[in-house]
C-alpha distance (Angstrom), angle and dihedral (degrees) to the residues before:
residue distance angle dihedral
M1 . . .
I2 3.76 . .
H3 3.77 103.3 .
Q4 3.78 100.6 177.9
L5 3.79 133.8 6.8
S6 3.76 124.9 166.7
V7 3.77 139.0 163.4
H8 3.78 121.1 -160.1
P9 3.82 109.2 -100.0
S10 3.80 92.5 -118.9
H11 3.83 89.1 58.5
Q12 3.80 98.8 42.7
R13 3.81 121.7 115.8
H14 3.80 92.5 34.0
G15 3.82 97.3 100.6
I16 3.81 95.4 -100.6
G17 3.81 96.1 120.5
K18 3.78 91.9 45.3
A19 3.81 90.9 50.2
L20 3.81 91.5 49.1
V21 3.81 92.6 50.4
K22 3.81 91.5 46.3
E23 3.81 90.2 53.3
I24 3.81 92.5 46.3
I25 3.82 91.4 50.5
E26 3.80 91.1 49.5
R27 3.80 92.3 49.8
F28 3.81 92.3 47.1
Q29 3.82 91.2 49.4
N30 3.81 90.9 48.6
T31 3.80 89.2 57.5
G32 3.80 92.0 50.3
A33 3.80 100.8 -100.0
P34 3.81 107.4 156.6
T35 3.81 94.0 -155.2
V36 3.78 141.9 11.3
S37 3.78 122.6 -140.9
A38 3.79 132.8 -180.0
T39 3.78 137.4 -155.3
I40 3.78 105.1 -130.6
T41 3.78 143.3 167.1
E42 3.79 128.1 -115.6
E43 3.80 86.8 -112.5
S44 3.82 93.4 57.4
L45 3.83 95.9 43.0
P46 3.84 94.6 98.7
F47 3.83 90.4 56.7
W48 3.80 92.4 51.2
E49 3.79 93.5 45.3
K50 3.81 90.0 49.7
I51 3.80 90.3 58.0
G52 3.80 94.2 47.3
F53 3.80 106.3 -89.6
K54 3.80 118.5 133.3
R55 3.78 127.6 -146.8
K56 3.81 112.3 -113.2
P57 3.82 128.8 -165.5
V58 3.81 100.0 -109.2
F59 3.77 132.6 137.4
L60 3.77 132.5 -136.4
A61 3.78 118.2 -144.1
G62 3.76 127.3 -169.9
N63 3.76 143.7 152.8
W64 3.77 97.4 -128.6
């Protein structure tokens, strides 16, 4: 599970986020993880979809 991933706005759109996610996926797969998921915002959804993630109908619950 990728809980948080961010790239400073002045460095966005240079492939840094994509490279980080690619490395995370590779490391997860090397440890036997069958899938990788991420908690994301509506605003970041296009980035995640662009790199192959799909939106799923899940809910987040908290006591905050």
